[in-house]
C-alpha positions, 0 to 999 in steps of 0.5 A: 817133201813128196808127201806134202807135194802130193797132198797139196796137189790132191787138195787143189784137184779136189777144189777144182772138182767141187767147182766143176761139180757145182757148175755141172749140177746147175746145168743138170738142174736146168736140163731136167727142168726143161725136160719136165716141161717138154714131158708135160707138153707131150703127155697127150700124144705119148705112146703106150707105157713101156715098163722094164727092169733095171739090171742088177750089178754084181757085188764084189768084196770091195762094194758095188761092181761096175757091170750090168747083168740081168736081174732075176727079179724086176726092180721096183721101177715106176711106169714111164712113157717114152718115144720109140728109140729109132734104130738108124745105122748113123755115123755117130751110132756106128762110132759109138758101137765101134768104141764101146767094145763087145763083152758078149754078156748074156741077157738084155736090160730093157731101156726105161726112159723116164719122161719127167724129172721126178721119174728120173730121180725115182729111176736113179733111186731104183737103180741104186737099190737094185745095185745094192749101193746107197746114195752116199756110196755113189755120191761120196768117196775119196776125191783123188780117184784114178781112172784105171789100173796100169799095165794093160795095152788097151785099145788103139783108136782104129781098132776094137777088141773084146773087153776082158771083164776080169781085167782091172785095167778095163774098169769103167765105172767107179762107186766112189768119186769126187765128193758131190758127184753123181755116179756115172751110170745115173748121170748118163741115164739122166743125160740120155733121157733129157737128150731124148726129150729135147730131140723130140722137141727139136724134131718138131721144129725141124720139119721141112729142113732135111739137114736138121731132121737128119741131124736129129735122127742121127743124134737120137740113133747115136744115143740109142746105140750108146744106151744099147752098149750100156747093156754090155758093160764089163764086170770089174772090181772098183778102182779108187787108188790113191795118188801114192798107189798109182805112183807106186804102180807107175814106178814098178813098171817104168822105174828104170826109165823114169828119172826121180831126180827130175821131181826134185829139180822141178820142185826147186826150179819151177816154183812159178808153176806151183799148183799148175800142170804144164803140158805144152812143151811142144809149144815152148820149153821151160827154163829153170830158175837157176838157169836165169840166175846164172845168165844174169849173174854172168851179165852182171859181172862181164862186159859184152859188146858188138863183135864187129868192133875190136875192143875188149868187150867185143873180144869177150863176146866173140869168145863166147860166140865161138864157145856157143857154136862148139856147144851146139856142135857137140849137142848134135854130134856134128863135127865142127870141120863138117858142119857150120852153125848159122844163128837165126831168129828161130827154126822158121827163119832157118828153114826160110834161109834154106828155101830162099837160098836153095838152087832150084833149077827151072824145069829140072829141080824137085822139092819133095816133103813129108805130108806131116810137116810144119807150115814153116817147111811147107812154105819152102815150096813157094820158092820152088814154084817161084823158080819154076821147079819141075816138081813139088810133091807131098809124100806120106811116110808109106810113099817115101818108104815105097819109093826108096825100096823100089829104087834101091832094088834097081841098080839104075838109081845109084848116083854119085852124091858129089856129082856137081853137074846134076841139078839139085833137088830137096827133100824135107821131113821132121825128125819128130812130128809135132802133131802126135810125136811120131819119130821118122826114120833118120836112115832116110837121110842116107837112102835119099842121098844115095838113090833119090826120090825121082827120075830127075837125075838130081843130086838130092839134099836132105833138110831135117826139121829138128825143132820138135825132136831136139828138146827130148832126144839126142841127135847124131849128125855123125851117124845121120849126116843131113845137109841142113838141120833147123831148130829153135832154142826156146823149144829146148830149154825155154830161154832165150826166145827169138833165137834158132840155128841152121846147121849146114854141111860145110861142103854143101854151103856153096850150093846156097845162093842168097841175093841179099847181103848186109851187115857183117855178112860181107867183107867189103862193098862199094856204094855206087856199083854192084860189087861186094866181097862176101865173107868166106866163113860159112856161118858169117856169110849168112848172118846178116847184121849184129847177132843177138849175142846176149841171147846166144850167151844165155843159151849156154846155160840152157845147154848146161842144164840139159847136160847136167841130166843127159839127153839119153836119160831125158829121152827115156824119162819122157818116153816112160811118161808118154807111154804111161799117159797113152795107156791111161787115156786108152782105158778111160771109158764111160759108164756105158762101156764106150771109150772116152778118148779117141787117140790119134796113133796108128803105130803098132807100139805106143808113142814115146815121143813126148806128144799125145794127140786126142779128142774126147768123146761123149757116151754116144760117140760124138766129139766134145769140142776141143776149144771147150776142152782147152777152156776147161783145162785153162780154168783148171790151170792145165796148160795144153794146146788144141787145134792143128798145131801149124801142121795141116798134114796132121789134121788132114791125115788123122782127122780125115779132113780134105783140102776142101775142108781146110780151105772152107774152114780158113774163112773163119780162121786167122791162125792154126790155133784160132778157136773162132775158126775151129768150126765150119758149120753146115748144120749147127755152130758146134765149136771144134766140129766140121759138119757136112754131107758125104763119106766122112771119117765117121761113115756115109751120110751126115757126119761130124768131124773135128777140125783139130785135136787136143795135144799134150806134150811133155818135156825133160821137166815133166813128172808123173804128177803132171800126167796123173793130174791131167788124167784125173782132170779128164776123168772127173770132167768128161767121163760119164 
């Protein structure tokens, strides 16, 4: 069964590859035709001819290796003409140099830039002749080619390190690829020449426009830097492993953590995703087929009614709701006597319930929250402002740790956690960041409650957003007793939607003060005076109206699906896939040695939280617009997400966006995933990029930075084949 599945997936990916190749070849033809026209027009003013030699590629026992080395004899290359390549320390050029690595190989390979399509073709043929590869060897080969060997630690997005030319994990160029696709080195040389010719034409139209002139100069400089890096490509054996070989390597390294049973479950239960790759678990979990069958079989054989009644169907519903509260308490290791389960319409509604009910005291209370937080948490600050709280502050993880450490070292900042006389302050943070999957210390809960985060003499409460954390990791409120915990059911197991819950410490429930009451949240009321008696049961006091009891009953079968596997196993399974994906993306490089993927991660060890965020780079270091990546992935039936993921702090901190950038960008956006607002263009309308003047994330002067990123996220039903298909798609579509 596994062999059949892998064969089908390879056929699917190969078919997609042929489609993408045809599209790219059409674009290539148009680009070369345009380049030829420009070259003809520029012949009269062309500078003196520059002749050079193409570096010889060392041969290995497997065929053509991937590194350029100086040739002892010049290749038979036609004389060509080109414009001098400007040497400008532009932000794009700097990024290209930073990400390309430094192999420190001796010798230089003069760059030859052909000026027409015929010369481009002749140069490509000369390169193949010099490298000892035939056109057939470059253009054909096994369709399912992997992007690298496994096991290396690779390069962090913010770091550079020398390339180990002997390490298989650093391979960047392949001699075999999807049928019909050109070798990446020829492809890049062609693209470079066409870009240079286009830049010359663009420059003639940009005279008098300092922004456009600067853009042209810096783009040319970036391409020049990428071409310069091509001289230092590392020598390494070819990689062309089959799917089975890549899977075998993965299991050798991660077999103890990876749950092979998931592959059988996925094949049986997720037939609707056949031929597709679902990697948006942070957006929504997925439900199993047997899960739905069990739900509707239950509904078909049992009568359920409104619990506000006192009839048999109401009694049966009430029993199921009690069971659901018990299951939730067990899932979060929350003792029933210590925590109440309040059903809401989702995690956002749960967070809003805390915000609108929390007793912010004018002039005394504070609301602190982590910068990396979902919009639904940030919205709580409006309640704090409305009640004239003394302080509202966004903190970085480093600031939280620094404040706690300083206060713990002082004996003046230890308080009685149950002192009711002090004003109430609130700190909110996610157990896991939904932007790039970072886990935050749950030890913060006890530390904040003990020493606080300010000198306000507050009694500090902690709100934990578990929406992104709960689907793949076990949470123990017995060990880390947060005061409030919010989550959504569909994030965990896909169905039902429109249902969430707030876990509240029973002893803290009295602190929540709501104005509105309705439905079953009151025991009695009168119509002609301001009087009502609210229910004493903590949960029922906050559940207005009739609960979505059928959805709550349906959730029982979602929890059973997870319990059948075990949350510890799920956690390790997802961690293995996350780390494997991260490592493979780290190693994707263009033929010039430049990294193809910029990963947003600043921790010492690779991520394990099921989320990987990144942007894709061209060989010159410029960004590929993330809306384009999303569109291409969708066409290939790959489900992922792009943008800021309703987490502005993530985009600000990892993409280098300022508050002003976000505010300006909001003029075009209607939501955090709106592609029409993914650009705030000063120079050009490149989707997904923000451009402007100043010291941006790429350095001083003119800079371009993305307004969002690509996010792939895994869940308990993700498998190796999902990761492999995604990396193959990126490699075949964007690695030149």
